[in-house]
C-alpha positions as CSV (number, residue, x, y, z in Angstrom):
1,M,96.4,102.8,88.3
2,K,94.9,102.2,84.9
3,V,95.9,105.6,83.6
4,P,96.5,105.5,79.9
5,A,100.1,106.3,78.9
6,T,102.0,106.6,75.7
7,V,105.7,106.1,76.1
8,F,108.1,107.2,73.3
9,V,111.3,105.3,72.9
10,P,114.1,105.4,70.3
11,E,114.9,102.6,67.9
12,K,117.9,101.7,70.1
13,A,115.6,100.9,73.1
14,N,115.9,97.2,73.7
15,Q,113.0,94.9,73.1
16,A,112.8,93.8,76.7
17,R,112.2,97.4,77.7
18,R,109.5,97.9,75.1
19,D,107.8,94.6,76.1
20,R,107.9,95.5,79.8
21,L,106.3,98.9,79.1
22,A,103.6,97.2,77.0
23,R,102.9,94.6,79.8
24,W,102.4,97.5,82.2
25,G,99.8,98.8,79.9
26,A,101.6,101.6,78.0
27,T,101.2,102.3,74.4
28,V,104.9,102.2,73.1
29,V,105.8,104.4,70.2
30,V,109.2,104.2,68.5
31,G,110.0,107.9,68.0
32,G,113.3,108.1,66.1
33,R,116.9,107.0,66.2
34,D,117.9,108.3,69.7
35,W,116.5,109.7,72.9
36,D,116.4,113.3,71.6
37,D,114.3,112.1,68.6
38,A,111.9,110.2,70.9
39,Y,111.6,113.3,73.1
40,A,110.9,115.5,70.0
41,A,108.2,113.0,68.8
42,A,106.6,113.0,72.3
43,M,106.5,116.8,72.3
44,Q,104.9,116.9,68.9
45,E,102.2,114.4,70.1
46,C,101.5,116.6,73.1
47,E,101.1,119.7,71.0
48,K,98.8,117.8,68.6
49,T,96.6,116.1,71.2
50,G,96.9,118.5,74.2
51,K,97.9,115.6,76.4
52,P,100.3,116.5,79.2
53,M,104.0,115.6,79.0
54,V,105.5,113.8,81.9
55,H,109.2,113.8,81.5
56,P,110.9,110.6,82.7
57,F,113.2,112.5,85.1
58,N,113.0,116.3,84.6
59,D,109.6,116.9,86.2
60,E,109.0,118.3,89.7
61,Y,106.4,115.6,90.5
62,V,108.6,112.8,89.3
63,I,111.6,114.2,91.2
64,A,109.5,114.5,94.4
65,G,108.3,110.9,94.0
66,Q,111.9,109.7,93.9
67,G,112.9,111.1,97.3
68,P,112.8,109.2,100.5
69,Q,109.6,109.0,102.4
70,R,109.3,110.7,105.7
71,G,110.8,108.5,108.4
72,S,112.9,106.4,106.0
73,C,116.6,106.2,105.8
């Protein structure tokens, strides 16, 4: 969709994941030692830039997009 995205990952995120995100066009930022640190770094970036935060799973639109489509099993 060519929407710019910045994805924050922790140091422990494997390189294959980082590379895949970059191939999909995301800017990948290593934001700390663990997922909590990466989340905190992402929130700081949102506050600084005013960009919206789209949580990887705790977001009503993300959750809605994971449900089955009408008429599917």
